[in-house]
DOVOPA-647866 format. One record per residue (C-alpha): residue number from 1; x negated, y negated, z. Coordinates in nm, 2 decimals, padded with zeros to 4 digits. Each point is the difference from the previous one (the first is absolute). Layout:
! residues N
<tiro><pos>NUM</pos><u>X</u><v>Y</v><w>Z</w></tiro>
...
***
This chain:
! residues 111
<tiro><pos>1</pos><u>-00.01</u><v>00.02</v><w>-00.03</w></tiro>
<tiro><pos>2</pos><u>-00.13</u><v>-00.39</v><w>-00.08</w></tiro>
<tiro><pos>3</pos><u>-00.07</u><v>-00.16</v><w>00.27</w></tiro>
<tiro><pos>4</pos><u>00.16</u><v>-00.40</v><w>00.06</w></tiro>
<tiro><pos>5</pos><u>-00.27</u><v>-00.16</v><w>00.14</w></tiro>
<tiro><pos>6</pos><u>-00.30</u><v>-00.20</v><w>-00.17</w></tiro>
<tiro><pos>7</pos><u>-00.31</u><v>00.07</v><w>00.01</w></tiro>
<tiro><pos>8</pos><u>-00.22</u><v>-00.27</v><w>00.14</w></tiro>
<tiro><pos>9</pos><u>-00.12</u><v>-00.14</v><w>-00.32</w></tiro>
<tiro><pos>10</pos><u>00.38</u><v>-00.09</v><w>-00.10</w></tiro>
<tiro><pos>11</pos><u>00.12</u><v>-00.04</v><w>00.29</w></tiro>
<tiro><pos>12</pos><u>00.09</u><v>-00.38</v><w>-00.05</w></tiro>
<tiro><pos>13</pos><u>00.04</u><v>-00.02</v><w>00.42</w></tiro>
<tiro><pos>14</pos><u>-00.32</u><v>00.12</v><w>00.02</w></tiro>
<tiro><pos>15</pos><u>-00.17</u><v>-00.22</v><w>-00.28</w></tiro>
<tiro><pos>16</pos><u>00.19</u><v>-00.36</v><w>00.16</w></tiro>
<tiro><pos>17</pos><u>-00.15</u><v>00.21</v><w>00.33</w></tiro>
<tiro><pos>18</pos><u>-00.43</u><v>-00.01</v><w>-00.21</w></tiro>
<tiro><pos>19</pos><u>00.13</u><v>-00.39</v><w>-00.06</w></tiro>
<tiro><pos>20</pos><u>00.04</u><v>-00.12</v><w>00.34</w></tiro>
<tiro><pos>21</pos><u>-00.36</u><v>00.18</v><w>00.08</w></tiro>
<tiro><pos>22</pos><u>-00.16</u><v>-00.25</v><w>-00.28</w></tiro>
<tiro><pos>23</pos><u>00.18</u><v>-00.28</v><w>00.13</w></tiro>
<tiro><pos>24</pos><u>00.25</u><v>-00.02</v><w>-00.32</w></tiro>
<tiro><pos>25</pos><u>00.35</u><v>-00.21</v><w>00.05</w></tiro>
<tiro><pos>26</pos><u>00.26</u><v>00.31</v><w>-00.08</w></tiro>
<tiro><pos>27</pos><u>00.37</u><v>00.01</v><w>00.03</w></tiro>
<tiro><pos>28</pos><u>00.23</u><v>00.30</v><w>-00.06</w></tiro>
<tiro><pos>29</pos><u>00.34</u><v>00.01</v><w>-00.20</w></tiro>
<tiro><pos>30</pos><u>00.24</u><v>00.25</v><w>00.10</w></tiro>
<tiro><pos>31</pos><u>00.27</u><v>00.21</v><w>-00.14</w></tiro>
<tiro><pos>32</pos><u>00.28</u><v>-00.10</v><w>00.32</w></tiro>
<tiro><pos>33</pos><u>00.31</u><v>00.05</v><w>-00.22</w></tiro>
<tiro><pos>34</pos><u>00.16</u><v>00.12</v><w>-00.38</w></tiro>
<tiro><pos>35</pos><u>00.34</u><v>00.05</v><w>-00.18</w></tiro>
<tiro><pos>36</pos><u>00.02</u><v>00.16</v><w>-00.31</w></tiro>
<tiro><pos>37</pos><u>-00.24</u><v>00.18</v><w>-00.14</w></tiro>
<tiro><pos>38</pos><u>-00.30</u><v>-00.18</v><w>00.11</w></tiro>
<tiro><pos>39</pos><u>-00.38</u><v>00.04</v><w>-00.20</w></tiro>
<tiro><pos>40</pos><u>-00.16</u><v>00.09</v><w>00.44</w></tiro>
<tiro><pos>41</pos><u>00.11</u><v>00.14</v><w>00.32</w></tiro>
<tiro><pos>42</pos><u>00.04</u><v>-00.19</v><w>00.29</w></tiro>
<tiro><pos>43</pos><u>-00.33</u><v>-00.01</v><w>00.23</w></tiro>
<tiro><pos>44</pos><u>-00.17</u><v>00.00</v><w>-00.38</w></tiro>
<tiro><pos>45</pos><u>-00.36</u><v>-00.26</v><w>00.00</w></tiro>
<tiro><pos>46</pos><u>-00.13</u><v>-00.26</v><w>-00.14</w></tiro>
<tiro><pos>47</pos><u>-00.33</u><v>-00.15</v><w>00.21</w></tiro>
<tiro><pos>48</pos><u>-00.14</u><v>-00.33</v><w>-00.12</w></tiro>
<tiro><pos>49</pos><u>-00.35</u><v>-00.17</v><w>00.05</w></tiro>
<tiro><pos>50</pos><u>-00.03</u><v>-00.39</v><w>00.03</w></tiro>
<tiro><pos>51</pos><u>-00.18</u><v>00.05</v><w>-00.33</w></tiro>
<tiro><pos>52</pos><u>00.31</u><v>00.11</v><w>-00.26</w></tiro>
<tiro><pos>53</pos><u>-00.12</u><v>00.38</v><w>00.05</w></tiro>
<tiro><pos>54</pos><u>00.25</u><v>00.27</v><w>00.07</w></tiro>
<tiro><pos>55</pos><u>00.06</u><v>00.33</v><w>00.11</w></tiro>
<tiro><pos>56</pos><u>00.31</u><v>00.22</v><w>-00.07</w></tiro>
<tiro><pos>57</pos><u>00.42</u><v>-00.05</v><w>-00.09</w></tiro>
<tiro><pos>58</pos><u>00.33</u><v>-00.17</v><w>00.06</w></tiro>
<tiro><pos>59</pos><u>00.07</u><v>00.06</v><w>-00.29</w></tiro>
<tiro><pos>60</pos><u>-00.15</u><v>00.22</v><w>-00.30</w></tiro>
<tiro><pos>61</pos><u>-00.07</u><v>-00.35</v><w>-00.12</w></tiro>
<tiro><pos>62</pos><u>00.32</u><v>-00.16</v><w>-00.11</w></tiro>
<tiro><pos>63</pos><u>-00.08</u><v>-00.25</v><w>00.33</w></tiro>
<tiro><pos>64</pos><u>-00.35</u><v>00.03</v><w>00.13</w></tiro>
<tiro><pos>65</pos><u>-00.10</u><v>-00.36</v><w>-00.10</w></tiro>
<tiro><pos>66</pos><u>00.22</u><v>-00.21</v><w>00.15</w></tiro>
<tiro><pos>67</pos><u>-00.01</u><v>00.18</v><w>00.29</w></tiro>
<tiro><pos>68</pos><u>-00.39</u><v>-00.05</v><w>-00.02</w></tiro>
<tiro><pos>69</pos><u>00.05</u><v>-00.37</v><w>-00.03</w></tiro>
<tiro><pos>70</pos><u>00.24</u><v>-00.06</v><w>00.26</w></tiro>
<tiro><pos>71</pos><u>-00.26</u><v>00.32</v><w>00.17</w></tiro>
<tiro><pos>72</pos><u>-00.26</u><v>-00.32</v><w>-00.05</w></tiro>
<tiro><pos>73</pos><u>00.23</u><v>-00.20</v><w>00.14</w></tiro>
<tiro><pos>74</pos><u>00.06</u><v>00.14</v><w>00.35</w></tiro>
<tiro><pos>75</pos><u>-00.40</u><v>00.05</v><w>00.00</w></tiro>
<tiro><pos>76</pos><u>-00.06</u><v>-00.38</v><w>-00.01</w></tiro>
<tiro><pos>77</pos><u>00.35</u><v>-00.04</v><w>00.23</w></tiro>
<tiro><pos>78</pos><u>-00.07</u><v>00.23</v><w>00.29</w></tiro>
<tiro><pos>79</pos><u>00.41</u><v>00.03</v><w>00.01</w></tiro>
<tiro><pos>80</pos><u>00.16</u><v>00.34</v><w>-00.15</w></tiro>
<tiro><pos>81</pos><u>00.30</u><v>00.01</v><w>-00.29</w></tiro>
<tiro><pos>82</pos><u>00.33</u><v>00.20</v><w>-00.13</w></tiro>
<tiro><pos>83</pos><u>-00.01</u><v>00.07</v><w>-00.36</w></tiro>
<tiro><pos>84</pos><u>00.27</u><v>00.10</v><w>-00.18</w></tiro>
<tiro><pos>85</pos><u>-00.01</u><v>00.09</v><w>-00.41</w></tiro>
<tiro><pos>86</pos><u>00.26</u><v>00.14</v><w>-00.16</w></tiro>
<tiro><pos>87</pos><u>00.13</u><v>00.02</v><w>-00.35</w></tiro>
<tiro><pos>88</pos><u>00.34</u><v>-00.24</v><w>00.13</w></tiro>
<tiro><pos>89</pos><u>-00.26</u><v>-00.22</v><w>00.09</w></tiro>
<tiro><pos>90</pos><u>-00.10</u><v>-00.22</v><w>-00.28</w></tiro>
<tiro><pos>91</pos><u>-00.35</u><v>00.01</v><w>00.08</w></tiro>
<tiro><pos>92</pos><u>-00.06</u><v>00.37</v><w>00.03</w></tiro>
<tiro><pos>93</pos><u>00.04</u><v>-00.03</v><w>-00.32</w></tiro>
<tiro><pos>94</pos><u>-00.27</u><v>-00.25</v><w>-00.03</w></tiro>
<tiro><pos>95</pos><u>-00.23</u><v>00.26</v><w>00.14</w></tiro>
<tiro><pos>96</pos><u>00.09</u><v>00.32</v><w>-00.22</w></tiro>
<tiro><pos>97</pos><u>00.26</u><v>00.23</v><w>00.30</w></tiro>
<tiro><pos>98</pos><u>00.25</u><v>00.02</v><w>-00.23</w></tiro>
<tiro><pos>99</pos><u>00.08</u><v>00.34</v><w>00.09</w></tiro>
<tiro><pos>100</pos><u>00.32</u><v>-00.05</v><w>00.17</w></tiro>
<tiro><pos>101</pos><u>-00.07</u><v>00.06</v><w>00.36</w></tiro>
<tiro><pos>102</pos><u>-00.09</u><v>-00.27</v><w>00.27</w></tiro>
<tiro><pos>103</pos><u>-00.32</u><v>-00.01</v><w>00.22</w></tiro>
<tiro><pos>104</pos><u>-00.10</u><v>-00.18</v><w>00.30</w></tiro>
<tiro><pos>105</pos><u>-00.39</u><v>-00.06</v><w>00.10</w></tiro>
<tiro><pos>106</pos><u>-00.10</u><v>-00.09</v><w>00.36</w></tiro>
<tiro><pos>107</pos><u>-00.40</u><v>-00.26</v><w>-00.08</w></tiro>
<tiro><pos>108</pos><u>-00.24</u><v>-00.02</v><w>00.28</w></tiro>
<tiro><pos>109</pos><u>-00.29</u><v>-00.08</v><w>00.13</w></tiro>
<tiro><pos>110</pos><u>-00.16</u><v>00.27</v><w>00.17</w></tiro>
<tiro><pos>111</pos><u>-00.28</u><v>-00.12</v><w>00.24</w></tiro>
***
């Protein structure tokens, strides 16, 4: 039976920990709620450093650009944000979430 856990080289949480040990400012985006046909399940993570380097996924590529942009703001301000993307939202079409579902993503600075 295959493992549902990622190895250390691919786990976004372990990668974020390494970045922080290297002195980088880091944010994490977590899928906290989904409706309909969502591309990634609740609990999926995307980690972002202050330079825009990222690892992981919250939407299979559909909204990562928008989430990364918001994460950079969160790193700068230290204030977490709740983001929502869905097919009924004009922003969803602009960033590419046209699968018919909706996702809610919580973005917070680590450390």
